[in-house]
C-alpha positions, -999 to 999 in steps of 0.1 A, spaced: 13 166 34 41 151 57 27 129 85 49 123 114 54 89 133 37 71 148 16 63 118 -17 47 129 -40 40 100 -29 70 79 -36 72 41 -1 85 25 -10 79 -11 -40 82 -33 -46 78 -69 -76 83 -92 -77 59 -117 -79 72 -152 -94 41 -169 -108 7 -161 -82 -21 -153 -70 -48 -130 -46 -48 -101 -21 -75 -110 2 -72 -79 13 -52 -47 47 -53 -33 66 -38 -2 101 -35 5 124 -15 30 160 -14 38 158 0 73 136 19 97 102 8 83 103 -28 96 73 -32 117 50 -12 97 20 -26 76 7 -13 45 -28 -20 32 -39 -13 -4 -76 4 -6 -98 9 -35 -124 36 -25 -116 31 11 -119 -7 11 -92 -31 13 -83 -53 -18 -57 -75 2 -66 -105 20 -42 -89 50 -20 -61 53 14 -63 39 41 -64 67 75 -45 59 104 -70 64 139 -54 63 157 -65 30 129 -86 20 104 -80 -9 67 -88 4 39 -97 -19 1 -93 -11 -26 -115 -19 -53 -98 -36 -91 -105 -27 -102 -80 -55 -85 -70 -85 -110 -50 -109 -113 -13 -108 -132 13 -129 -123 48 -143 -126 73 -113 -118 45 -84 -94 57 -60 -66 34 -51 -49 44 -19 -21 30 7 -27 30 44 1 28 68 1 14 103 18 -1 132 51 17 128 70 42 151 101 46 127 101 62 94 91 55 61 120 71 40 134 36 33 100 21 21 91 13 -12 56 1 -24 46 -7 -58 11 -13 -73 11 -33 -104 -18 -24 -125 -30 -32 -162 -53 -12 -185 
């Protein structure tokens, strides 16, 4: 479902994990438009980052994980906030190991 700006704590992605594993990293990048946004990685609705990642134009930002383990059936989701532009130029990578 498309959610139009401004984004204020909008969950825009959710994935039910098929097996137990470990989150090994999270990265955010944008080339225009998404500067100023923040993104938070959640596990079952609770953040797993020490602080939300801020999108910085033309820069890969890496998150610091406060929790890394997940179980089969846990839901990882991304929550976007603090932006008034668009997210069409934004990319978020969640790295996991099963």
